[in-house]
C-alpha positions as CSV (number, residue, x, y, z in Angstrom):
1,I,-23.3,19.4,-13.2
2,S,-21.5,17.0,-15.5
3,L,-21.1,17.9,-19.1
4,Q,-19.9,14.4,-20.0
5,P,-22.2,12.0,-21.8
6,P,-23.6,9.3,-19.5
7,M,-21.4,6.1,-19.4
8,S,-22.7,2.8,-20.6
9,N,-23.3,0.0,-18.0
10,A,-20.3,-1.9,-19.4
11,R,-18.0,1.1,-18.6
12,K,-19.5,1.5,-15.2
13,E,-19.1,-2.2,-14.4
14,I,-15.4,-2.2,-15.4
15,I,-14.8,0.9,-13.3
16,M,-16.4,-0.8,-10.3
17,Q,-14.3,-3.9,-10.8
18,A,-11.2,-1.7,-10.6
19,F,-12.6,0.0,-7.5
20,R,-13.4,-3.3,-5.8
21,K,-9.8,-4.4,-6.5
22,L,-8.5,-1.3,-4.7
23,D,-11.0,-1.4,-1.9
24,K,-9.4,-4.2,0.1
25,S,-11.5,-3.6,3.2
26,G,-14.7,-3.7,1.1
27,D,-16.1,-0.6,2.9
28,G,-16.8,1.4,-0.2
29,V,-13.9,3.8,0.4
30,V,-10.3,3.5,-0.8
31,T,-7.7,4.6,1.7
32,I,-3.9,4.5,2.1
33,E,-4.4,1.3,4.1
34,D,-6.2,-0.3,1.1
35,L,-3.5,0.8,-1.3
36,R,-0.7,-0.7,0.8
37,E,-2.0,-4.1,-0.2
38,V,-2.3,-3.5,-4.0
39,Y,0.3,-0.8,-4.9
40,N,4.0,-0.9,-4.3
41,A,5.2,2.6,-3.6
42,K,8.8,1.6,-3.6
43,H,8.8,1.5,-7.4
44,H,7.7,5.1,-7.7
45,P,10.5,7.3,-9.0
46,K,9.9,10.0,-6.4
47,Y,10.3,7.4,-3.6
48,Q,13.4,6.0,-5.3
49,N,15.1,9.3,-5.5
50,G,14.2,10.2,-1.9
51,D,11.8,13.1,-2.6
52,W,8.7,11.3,-1.1
53,T,7.9,8.8,1.6
54,E,5.7,5.8,0.9
55,D,2.8,7.7,2.4
56,Q,3.4,10.7,0.1
57,V,3.3,8.3,-2.9
58,F,0.0,6.8,-1.7
59,R,-1.5,10.2,-1.0
60,A,-0.5,11.5,-4.5
61,F,-2.1,8.4,-6.0
62,L,-5.3,8.9,-4.1
63,D,-5.3,12.6,-4.9
64,N,-5.7,11.8,-8.6
65,F,-9.1,10.3,-7.9
66,D,-10.1,12.4,-4.8
67,S,-12.7,15.1,-5.3
68,P,-10.8,18.4,-6.0
69,Y,-13.0,20.2,-3.4
70,D,-12.5,17.6,-0.6
71,K,-9.0,16.2,-0.6
72,D,-9.3,13.9,2.4
73,G,-7.1,11.1,1.4
74,K,-10.1,8.8,0.9
75,V,-11.7,8.0,-2.4
76,T,-15.4,7.0,-2.6
77,T,-17.0,5.0,-5.3
78,E,-18.6,8.3,-6.5
79,E,-15.3,10.1,-6.7
80,F,-13.7,7.1,-8.6
81,M,-16.6,7.0,-11.0
82,N,-16.5,10.8,-11.6
83,Y,-12.8,10.6,-12.3
84,Y,-13.3,7.9,-14.9
85,A,-16.3,9.7,-16.4
86,G,-13.8,12.4,-17.4
87,V,-11.5,9.7,-18.9
88,S,-14.4,8.0,-20.6
89,A,-15.5,11.1,-22.4
90,S,-12.3,11.1,-24.4
91,I,-12.6,7.4,-25.4
92,D,-15.0,6.6,-28.2
93,T,-15.7,2.9,-27.9
94,D,-16.7,0.8,-24.9
95,V,-14.3,-2.0,-26.2
96,Y,-11.3,0.4,-26.1
97,F,-12.3,1.8,-22.7
98,I,-12.6,-1.7,-21.2
99,I,-9.3,-2.8,-22.6
100,M,-7.6,0.3,-21.2
101,M,-9.1,-0.4,-17.8
102,K,-8.2,-4.1,-17.8
103,N,-4.6,-3.2,-18.7
104,A,-4.4,-0.4,-16.2
105,W,-5.8,-2.4,-13.3
106,K,-4.8,-5.9,-14.3
107,L,-8.4,-7.0,-14.2
């Protein structure tokens, strides 16, 4: 049960744009393989100091969005949308939310 207010269609659309950018294979699931094409793990501080491998960087990135009850290293559209529903709840206006998403994902 979600306690967040429902998101506007404008917010849902920008979230889906970000998801589609990540989902290189277009199968509706973001995986480590998809991320390899859009995210450079070598810039991550934990990779640079030798704590993590590239795969660990990708996995940590995916775990941000992955359902807390089913950490499988794959992020579905639903999980991605749920993550951003939480973010959305703390941002008052659609305009600000959309600007934040565009900046974060270079949309």
